[in-house]
C-alpha positions as CSV (number, residue, x, y, z in Angstrom):
1,X,1.4,11.6,8.8
2,X,-2.2,12.8,8.6
3,X,-4.8,10.1,9.4
4,X,-7.8,10.3,7.2
5,X,-10.9,9.0,9.0
6,X,-13.1,9.4,6.0
7,X,-14.3,11.8,3.4
8,X,-17.4,13.9,3.1
9,X,-19.6,13.0,0.1
10,X,-22.0,15.7,-0.9
11,X,-25.1,14.1,-2.4
12,X,-28.2,15.8,-3.8
13,X,-31.6,15.0,-2.4
14,X,-34.7,16.2,-4.2
15,X,-37.4,17.9,-2.0
16,X,-40.5,19.9,-2.8
17,X,-38.6,23.1,-2.3
18,X,-35.8,22.0,-4.7
19,X,-32.4,20.3,-4.3
20,X,-31.1,19.9,-0.9
21,X,-27.4,19.0,-0.2
22,X,-26.8,16.4,2.5
23,X,-23.5,15.0,3.8
24,X,-22.7,11.4,4.3
25,X,-19.6,9.9,5.9
26,X,-18.0,7.2,3.8
27,X,-14.7,5.4,4.0
28,X,-13.3,2.6,1.8
29,X,-11.7,-0.5,3.2
30,X,-8.3,0.6,1.8
31,X,-8.6,3.9,3.6
32,X,-9.6,2.1,6.8
33,X,-6.6,-0.2,6.6
34,X,-4.3,2.8,5.9
35,X,-5.9,4.7,8.8
36,X,-5.4,1.8,11.1
37,X,-1.7,1.6,10.2
38,X,-1.3,5.4,10.8
39,X,-2.6,4.9,14.3
40,X,-0.4,1.8,15.0
41,X,2.7,3.5,13.4
42,X,2.6,6.3,15.9
43,X,1.3,4.2,18.8
44,X,1.7,0.4,19.0
45,X,4.9,0.2,16.9
46,X,6.6,3.4,17.9
47,X,6.1,2.8,21.6
48,X,8.0,-0.5,21.2
49,X,10.8,1.0,19.2
50,X,9.8,-0.2,15.8
51,X,9.7,1.9,12.7
52,X,6.8,1.0,10.4
53,X,7.6,2.6,7.0
54,X,5.4,5.6,6.1
55,X,4.9,4.3,2.6
56,X,3.5,0.8,3.3
57,X,0.5,0.2,1.0
58,X,-2.4,-2.0,2.2
59,X,-5.2,-3.3,0.1
60,X,-7.8,-6.1,0.2
61,X,-6.9,-8.8,-2.4
62,X,-6.4,-12.5,-2.9
63,X,-2.8,-13.5,-2.2
64,X,-0.7,-15.1,-4.8
65,X,-1.3,-18.8,-5.2
66,X,-4.8,-18.5,-3.7
67,X,-6.9,-21.5,-4.6
68,X,-10.6,-21.3,-3.7
69,X,-11.9,-24.3,-1.8
70,X,-8.6,-25.2,-0.2
71,X,-8.9,-26.2,3.5
72,X,-6.3,-23.7,4.6
73,X,-5.9,-20.3,3.2
74,X,-3.3,-17.5,3.4
75,X,-5.1,-14.7,5.1
76,X,-2.5,-12.0,4.5
77,X,0.6,-11.4,2.5
78,X,3.4,-8.8,2.5
79,X,5.7,-8.3,-0.5
80,X,9.2,-6.9,-0.2
81,X,10.1,-3.5,-1.7
82,X,12.2,-5.2,-4.4
83,X,9.0,-6.7,-6.0
84,X,7.2,-3.3,-6.2
85,X,7.9,-0.9,-9.1
86,X,6.9,1.8,-6.6
87,X,9.6,0.6,-4.3
88,X,7.3,0.1,-1.3
89,X,6.0,-2.8,0.8
90,X,2.7,-4.0,-0.5
91,X,0.4,-5.8,1.9
92,X,-2.8,-7.6,0.9
93,X,-5.5,-8.8,3.3
94,X,-7.5,-11.7,1.9
95,X,-11.1,-10.5,1.2
96,X,-12.4,-13.7,2.8
97,X,-11.6,-12.0,6.1
98,X,-14.2,-9.5,7.4
99,X,-14.0,-9.7,11.2
100,X,-12.4,-6.4,12.4
101,X,-10.3,-7.8,15.2
102,X,-9.1,-10.7,13.0
103,X,-8.2,-8.3,10.2
104,X,-6.2,-6.0,12.6
105,X,-4.3,-9.0,13.9
106,X,-3.5,-10.0,10.3
107,X,-2.4,-6.5,9.6
108,X,0.0,-6.3,12.6
109,X,1.5,-9.7,11.5
110,X,2.1,-8.4,7.9
111,X,3.3,-5.0,9.2
112,X,6.1,-6.8,11.1
113,X,7.2,-8.4,7.8
114,X,7.2,-4.9,6.2
115,X,9.4,-3.5,9.1
116,X,12.2,-5.8,8.1
117,X,11.3,-5.9,4.4
118,X,10.5,-9.6,4.5
119,X,14.1,-10.5,5.2
120,X,13.7,-12.8,8.2
121,X,10.6,-14.9,7.5
122,X,9.1,-16.0,10.8
123,X,12.4,-16.5,12.6
124,X,13.8,-14.9,15.8
125,X,13.7,-11.3,14.5
126,X,10.0,-11.7,13.6
127,X,9.2,-13.5,16.8
128,X,10.8,-10.8,19.0
129,X,8.8,-8.1,17.4
130,X,5.6,-10.1,17.3
131,X,5.7,-10.9,21.0
132,X,6.6,-7.4,22.0
133,X,3.6,-5.9,20.3
134,X,1.2,-8.5,21.5
135,X,0.9,-11.4,19.0
136,X,1.1,-14.9,20.3
137,X,0.9,-18.6,19.3
138,X,2.7,-20.1,16.3
139,X,4.6,-17.4,14.5
140,X,3.4,-18.6,11.1
141,X,-0.2,-18.2,12.2
142,X,-0.2,-15.7,15.1
143,X,-3.2,-14.7,17.1
144,X,-3.8,-11.5,19.1
145,X,-3.3,-11.5,22.8
146,X,-6.0,-10.0,25.0
147,X,-3.7,-7.0,25.5
148,X,-3.5,-6.4,21.8
149,X,-7.3,-6.9,21.3
150,X,-7.9,-4.3,24.0
151,X,-5.6,-1.9,22.2
152,X,-7.5,-2.5,18.9
153,X,-10.7,-1.6,20.7
154,X,-9.5,1.4,22.5
155,X,-7.2,3.0,20.0
156,X,-8.5,2.0,16.6
157,X,-12.1,0.7,16.5
158,X,-13.2,3.5,18.8
159,X,-11.8,6.1,16.4
160,X,-12.4,4.7,12.9
161,X,-15.1,2.1,13.5
162,X,-15.4,-1.5,12.2
163,X,-13.7,-2.8,9.1
164,X,-16.0,-1.7,6.2
165,X,-15.9,-4.9,4.3
166,X,-18.2,-8.0,3.8
167,X,-16.7,-11.4,3.4
168,X,-16.0,-12.4,-0.2
169,X,-16.0,-16.0,-1.3
170,X,-14.1,-16.9,-4.5
171,X,-15.8,-19.3,-6.8
172,X,-14.1,-22.7,-7.5
173,X,-13.5,-23.7,-11.1
174,X,-14.1,-27.3,-10.4
175,X,-10.8,-28.4,-12.1
176,X,-8.7,-30.9,-10.4
177,X,-5.0,-31.5,-10.9
178,X,-5.2,-35.3,-10.5
179,X,-2.4,-37.3,-9.0
180,X,0.5,-35.8,-11.0
181,X,3.3,-34.7,-8.6
182,X,4.0,-31.0,-8.9
183,X,7.3,-29.3,-8.5
184,X,7.7,-26.6,-5.9
185,X,10.9,-24.6,-5.7
186,X,12.3,-21.7,-3.7
187,X,11.3,-18.4,-5.3
188,X,14.6,-16.9,-4.1
189,X,16.8,-19.3,-6.2
190,X,18.5,-21.0,-3.2
191,X,18.1,-24.4,-5.0
192,X,15.7,-26.0,-2.6
193,X,12.9,-27.9,-4.3
194,X,10.4,-30.7,-3.8
195,X,7.5,-32.5,-5.4
196,X,4.0,-32.9,-3.9
197,X,0.4,-33.4,-4.8
198,X,-2.2,-30.8,-5.5
199,X,-4.0,-32.0,-2.4
200,X,-1.0,-31.0,-0.3
201,X,-0.5,-27.8,-2.1
202,X,-4.1,-26.8,-1.2
203,X,-3.2,-27.2,2.4
204,X,-0.1,-24.9,2.2
205,X,-0.6,-21.8,4.3
206,X,3.0,-20.7,4.9
207,X,5.3,-19.9,2.1
208,X,8.7,-19.7,3.8
209,X,11.4,-21.8,2.0
210,X,12.5,-24.7,4.2
211,X,16.0,-24.4,2.6
212,X,17.0,-20.7,3.1
213,X,14.1,-19.5,5.3
214,X,13.1,-16.6,3.0
215,X,9.5,-16.0,2.0
216,X,8.3,-17.2,-1.4
217,X,7.7,-20.5,-3.3
218,X,7.2,-21.2,-7.0
219,X,4.6,-23.8,-8.0
220,X,5.5,-25.3,-11.4
221,X,2.3,-26.4,-13.1
222,X,2.3,-27.8,-16.6
223,X,1.4,-24.6,-18.4
224,X,2.4,-21.9,-15.8
225,X,4.5,-21.1,-12.8
226,X,2.8,-19.4,-9.9
227,X,4.6,-17.7,-7.0
228,X,3.1,-17.9,-3.6
């Protein structure tokens, strides 16, 4: 797969002698994320025997269930192919994240979910892959080992530069749910459900079902149901 490290934008500059064409290097954050994945697909993942699908799509976007102002936030999310009309894995990096090394660590984490099409949550299959490629810590909130950070610097940042994105902070709407207990159920219809407060929901960072272990929870508000 060809890795696009940017595109050339021909712009016009007016001078005393007329119009002069100048060339400026530009790259969008989505292109940067795809380029990073192209490098890791042929390098990091391939050298450890893992096949990152060619058609994985990566964008910056707020994850489902994102609530501005919550103490803990989901920083990345991967959707299985079954939820995409294009039939591909869709990965979203929370736009609150702008540090290049942090973003790459998040991307690796979500790529592992894409490799097994989100079938194994953060269990043994995920853990084996994560440790092999250089992630460490709690599997629900992995961090990058020094070995992986050095790989990012040598193989990615040196070639495509820093993540071209500035942190975005979502506004809060000031609305509070109050003390009403809110139903939360498994999005995969395993039957597992529980009730909790909005305060506890705001602290949810991981969305694996405690019943079946698959990814995805439904939050049942009075007027709508949100999947996270």
